[in-house]
C-alpha positions, 0 to 999 in steps of 0.5 A: 509511524507517519508520513514525516517520521518515514521521512526523517528515517529516510533524511536520517539513514541515507546522510539526505536533506527531510525535503529531498526525502520527502521528494522521494517518498512521495516520489516513489508512493506515485510511482507504486500507485502509477503502476497498481492503476495500469494493473502491473505489481510492484515487487520489491525482493525480500520486503514484499509485493504490492498488488491490485485484486479483485474483489468480488460483487455481494450482499450485505446487510445495513446494520440500522435497517437489517435491509439486504445491500448491493455491494459492488464488486470493487479492485482493491490494492494488497499488500503480500509481505516478503520472506525478508519483512517477515523474518525481520518482524519475527 
């Protein structure tokens, strides 16, 4: 499912115009992104938790030469599904 299909589903289920549904989805994404940038977690009970995890510096290999390269530490976004979402999928 892509962004336009999600907007269509939101508009149909909430009985709102697609333009409003698109703005609502953009606002949600911006809110989650902003919270993660500030180091906060976003918890949607029953759905899941968005958070930022620290990934340590590590050594990798250049696939073409086989030479060892240093991969720098990074912050990566993470999502952990909640019980309600897990139950719905299973």
